[in-house]
N, C-alpha and C positions, 0 to 999 in steps of 0.2 A: 649568347645570352644566357644567363641563369635563370633557373626555375623561379617563378615569383611566387614567393609565401603569400599563401591565403590568411588573410585577415577575420578572425571570428565576425560577425554580427554582433552589434550590442543594441539586445532587440530588450524593452522595457514596455510595460502596459500603461494605460493611463494615470496610475498610482505610482509610476517609477519601479515596479518590480521587474526584473529580468527573469529570465526563463531558466531555469538551472536544473530543472529536475522532469524528467518523463516516464512517466508510468504507463504501461503497454500492458493491457489487458488480452491475451492469447488465445480466450475461452472463456464464454459465457457460462460454462459447465463446471459442476461441482457434486462431489461425492457425499459429501455433507449438507444438510440442511438447517444450519445456524439459525434459530428463531430470531437475530438481528439482522438478518443478511437476508437470507433464503427460506423463508418459513414453507413448511411442505405444505401449509392451505393451498397457497400460491403455486408453488412450485414442486407440484405432485408429479404422478409418473406420466398423466397425457400432456405438460408442458411441453411446448416448442421450441426447443434452443435452437439457435443459428446451425445453417448447414453448411457442411464443409465451406464450399464454394462462396458462401458469404464472408468466410474468415478472411483475414487479411493473410497471404501467402507468408514465408518465412522472408524470400528474397522483399515484398514489398514491405513487412515491417523495418527491415536493415535499411531501405532506400528512406525510409522517413526518417528512421534514428539518425542517417548521416545529414540529413537538412536540418534535423532539430541542433545535434551538435555542431553545425556551421552557426547556429543561431545562439549558442552559448549554453546550451544543454554540457552538462558534464555526469551527471549521475542517470543512470536508467536503472528501472524498476521493474520487473515482471510479475505480472498480476493474473485474477481471472475475476470470476470463478478459482477452481485450481491449478495453477499452472502448468503443475505437474502431469496433469490430464492430455495437453495437449500432445498428440504423436510426434516423435524427433525433437522432443525440445532442446535436447542440446546443441544437435545443428543452429537451431536458432542461437541460442548462447555462444557458440563458436563465432558465429557470423559477428555477431556484436560486440564482440571482445577484440574483434579485428579493427575495429571504429577508433581512428588515431582522434584522441580527445575527450575519450570517454575514460574519465578516472575511477568510477564505481560501477559495478556491473551487479546488481540484486535481485534477489526473489521472495515474496511473498508466499508462504504455504501453510495448508492445515497439518503440515505435516505425515499424511497418512501414507505417503507414497515417498518420504525421504532416507527410511531406513535402507531401501534398496537403490536408490538414485544418487546418494548422496556423492559419492565417489566419481561418477560420472559427471555430474556437474561440476565438479570442482576441475577436473580434469578438460573441461570444455573451454575454461575460461572463469567461472561464474566466481566473486570472490566473497559473497557473503550472503546469508539465509535469515528470514525473519520468518517466525512458527507462530502460528496463533495457538494458542492455548488459555482456555477462560478457568482450569480450575485441576487441581490435583486430586479432587473427590471424582469417583468416577460417576456415581449417581447423578452429580451435578451438571457434570461434562455433557455425560452422554445425553443426558435430557436438553442442553442447550445445542450441539450438535444434531441431535434425533435423529440420528442414525445408529447409537448404540455405538460408538466406537471407543474405545477405552483409552484411558490417559496414558498406560505402558507404551503402547506403540508409537504414541507423539511422542514422549520421551525417549525411547530408543532413537527414532528421527533425529533429535535435536542432539543427542550425541554421537549420532552417525556422522553429523554434517560439520561438529567441532573435530572430527577424527581425521575430516576429510578437508580440515583445513577453511571451511566456510565461515570463517569468526572476524569479529565477534558474533556469534550467534544472538540473534535479538529474539525474545519472544513477549507477545503480545495478548495483554490480556483484557479484554473489553468486559467492562464492570457494570451491572446492571443490579439495582437493587431490589433485597428481596429474592435475588435468583442466585447469585454468586459471591456477592459482596462477604460474603462467612467466610471466604477464600483467601482475601486480600494477605493476612498475614502469614497462612501458611504457603502462599505463592511466595512472598519475599524471602520466608526462612529458606525455602527450598533450593532459590536460586541465589542466595547469599554463597559468596566464595567457591561460585562455581565458573566465574570464568563469563559467564551467560550474561546477558543485559534483560532483565524484565522488564517492562512498559506498561502502566494502568492506562487506559484507552476510556475514558468518558464516553457512555451509551450516546451515540449520534442519532439524528431525526436522517439517516441518509435514505433516500427513497421514499415510497409510499405504502411499502407493506410489511413493516416491522410493529405497528402499533406505536410507535415512540411517543413517552410522555414525558415531562419534564421532571417530575415526580419519580421517575424509574433512574433518575441519572446520582451517581454518586459523586459528587463534586472530588475534583483535584486536591482541594486543601483539607477534604476530609481524609482522603487516602494517603497524603503523606504525613497529617497528625497521628493517624492510627499506625504505620509505619513506624512514624519516630518514637512513639511511644515504647514500642517494642526492641528496637534496632534502630537509634539514633542515627540521623540522617543529617548532613547539609548541603544547600545550593552550591552547583557547580555549574561555569560557565559556560554556553553552547559551544559546539565544536563548530557552527559556523553560523552566518546569518541565513535565516529560514530554517532553522532547525524546530521541527514540530515536537519535541520533545524537551519538557522541563527536566535537566539532569539533576539528579540529587545523588552523594555517593556516601558509604557508613562510615560512619566517623573513625570504624576499627581497620577499616582499609579493606574490608570484604568485598570491595564492588562496587558496582553503582544500580542507580533503577532510573525510569523515565516517566513523565505522566504527563501525557496528551490530553490535553482540557479544551479542545475544540467545542465545547459550551460553553462554558463557565469564565474560561479566559481566552478568546479568539487570538486566534494569532492570524489573522489575514492581513493585515500589515505587512508582513514578511514573506508570503506564501510566495514560493517561485515555481508552481508542479503545474504541470501541465499533461492533461489524458489522453489517453488512445484507445478507444473501445477496441472490442475484438475484430469488428469489421468494420473498423477505420474509420468512426469519428473521433474529432476533436473536441474533446471537453476542458475548461479553463478552470473548472470549479467542480469537487467532491459531490456538490449541490445543485449542479447545473441544470437546469430544465429543458437545455438542448444543447445539441453538437454541431459540428461543422463535417461534410461527408469529404474526406481526402480518399476513401477508394475509388469515388467516381471519376476524380483526377488522375489517378494511378492507373485505372484502368481504360483511360481515355485518350490515353497517349500525351498527359502535359509531362512538359520540361519539368527538372527539378526546379529550375526557375519559378516558373509559373507556381508550382506548389508550395517553394517558400513566401512568394510573393503573398499568397493566400494565406499562410501562418502567420507571417507579420501583420497581414491586415486584421486577423482574429485577436491576435496576442496585443496589438496597437490599441485597440478598441476594447480590452480587457479590463473593467471596474468589480469584479467580485468581490465581495466581502460578506457572504450569506450569514457567516459564525457572528460575524458583528452587527449586521440587523437585524436577528433571531426575532421572531417578535409578530405580533398578531398579522404582520405585514408580511411573514412568510408562512403563514399555515395554509395547506391546501396546494400548496406550489407545486405541478405536475414532473417533481425530481426524477431523474435518472435513477435506476436502483444499483446499489454498490456492488451485484455480481457482474453487473455490464462492465463497468470502467474499474471495478477492483479497489482497493480500500484506500 
C-alpha cells in the first residue's frame, strides 16, 4: 500500500483569518536598550532575564514549528530579544530549514553581530534577514539604542548579509516624532538603489514600559508624502494577503520602500501571525495580554496531536484586533513586552 499524503489542516480564527506566519522568540535578552522596546530604566543590570532551563530547547522549538506547519504556517521568523545572542542559533536554523512546507525562514536582528555571523546563518539555511536601524546619524541612533552602538557596524552587518545571499535585506526604522523623524529622508536616500528594502514603522504602544503617546507617532501618510516630495514614489500591490507593509516603489526604478502603519491604518483584518515566546507561550497578537503555555505540554509528555488540539482551540477562538479598536478602551491593558515575544 502506498504512503498516504498528509493534507495540512485549514485552521482559521473567528474572523476567518488563517495562520500562515509563526514568529519565534528564541531569547528575551538583548544587547541594546532601545527606548521604545527595552528602556534601561526597566531593563537595567539588575533585571532578571529567563534562565536557560526556562527557554524552549531547539528540539522543542522545532517540534512546535512542525505542528504549526501542519496547520498552515509557511513562514517562520526568529526574533528575540536579539536572536543572535542565543548560543548555537545556526543549529536551530538548520533544524527548521529541514521542515517540509516552510517556504520562508527569516530572522530579525539589531545587526550588531551580523557581520561575523551572516555567512554561517546562510549556510545553515536561513533565507533572509531584517535589520533594525533607526537613523544614520550616530548621535540619534546611539541615543535610541542607549548603549552607544554606532551606525557603521550595523551597516557592515547589512552588507555582510547581502554578500552572504540573505536577500533582499529589509531594514526597519521605527519613527518617533521629535527623536528620529528628521532622519526619514536621509534613510531613504541612503538605501535607494542599494537593493535593500527600507521599511518605516509607526511607533507602537507595545507593552507597558515605553511611555507611548499618540503625539509621538509620525503617521504613515506623512512619511510617504515627505519621501515623495524628494524622491517620487508610487504604490505597489502587496506580495501576498496579510503582508503588513504597504509597498511603494521609486518612479525612477531605484527600488522600493515599505510603510507599516499599525497605528493609523490598522491591518488586523488580514493578520495571519502567531507568536511563540522564548519560554513557550503562544500569543495571537503583538498587543496580547496573556498567552497559552505550550512548554508545559511539551514537558509533560503530551503528544503532537494533543499539542495540536490546544493550538487549534486557541486559534479558533482568536478574535484579536487591537489596532482597529485602539481607544480609551485599550489604555492601561497589561500587554506583554515586545522584547518577550518579538516585534
